[in-house]
N, C-alpha and C positions, 0 to 999 in steps of 0.2 A: 452503403455504410457495413463496413465491414466490423465484424465483431470484433471489442477490447476484453481483455480475459485480464484481470487483475488480483492478485499475492497478493495474502494479506494474511496481516493475525486477528482471530474471532476472539481466541485467550484473551487480548488484553481491548481492557474496557475504553481506552480513548480510539486506539481501532476500532475499535466495530462499530462504537460510536459512530464514529467520520466515516466508516464505508457505510455503516446501516444507511442514515442518510440519501447518499450517494447513489444504493441501491434502491430505493425506494422511489427518487427521483425516475432511475431511469428502467426499472419497471411499471410504473404512473404511465410514462412515454412510449412503452414499448421497444427502447435502446436494445443493441446486439451488444449487451454489455454479461459476462459471469465474470465473479464473484467466487475465488477461493480458497478456501479457509488452508492453509500452510498446518495445519495441527492438522491432517491428515494424510499419512504417507505414501497414499496413489499418487494425489496434491502434489505432490513433492518432485516425486516419481514423474507424472509427463508435464511439469515445470523442465526437469533439470536441472534444480536448483537447490542446494544441503537444505536442513531445516537451518542451521546457523545462517548463513544468510540471509537469508527469508524472510528471517525475525528480528537482523537488522534495517530493515530500511521494506518501502513500498514497491511494489514490483509489477508492472503492465506489461503483457503481450498486444504488438498491436503489429498484423502483419507481417507474421511470423517474427520479428522483433522484440526482444524482450530492454524493458528501460527500467531503472533504480531510481530510487532517492527523488529529487524536483524531477529531474525530467519524464519522471514513472509520473508524477499527479498531474503533469503538464499534458501527457498523452489522455488522461484521464477524462483530465477538465474539457480541454476539445472536443471530448465523447457526447459532453452532456450540456446542451444549448445555456443552460443558467449559468454557467461556469467558463463557456469560454470565452467572455472577458479577462477573468484572474488565469486566462492561460496566457490571456495575449499581452498582461501585467507584470507576469512572473518569468517571459519570455522575453521579457525589453535586459539588455547587457548586465547593465547596473542592477535590477533589481532581482533579476539572473544567482549574482556571484553574492549575492545579501542572500537569497534564501536559497540557497546551495551553502553558505555559511552553515546559517541558524540550523540547517533540517542537519548537514552534515556532522556539524562540533555540539550541539544542540539537545534539537526534540530528539534523531536520530538513537542517539546513545542513549540518552536518559529512558526513552521505553526499551531499549535493548534491555537496558541496568533494568529494571521491572521488569521483564520478561525470567530474567535467569535465573531474579529470584522469588519470581512463580513457581518455577520450576523446580530450584532449592528444595520450596517449603513443600509444597506434594511431594517428593522426592525422600521428602526427611521421615525417618521412622515413629511412626505415632505414642507417642510418650504417654 
């Protein structure tokens, strides 16, 4: 099995909770998955993705190809034996279209807005 790299926002509580779950599974099963935090500038250089693009959606690299959004989740789930059924389900044409619409128009934008607020709050001068 070839290595799968996952780029995610460890500063996002929702993102990190989900990815930490996958990381525990992959560690327990010694699966070749690597989890990279987008908040590390070296990581972004390695990925060749801007901080803004990385924060907008999940990215996964497999066999030299980078996937983002729902396709990234499918690649990730395919690498986790307990989640292969979910990868197959979400890959079905009607389910894929619905999942992509929900992720691209609702979930990812909401998480990105939270990320922007976190950054703005951190950058605001202390009162």
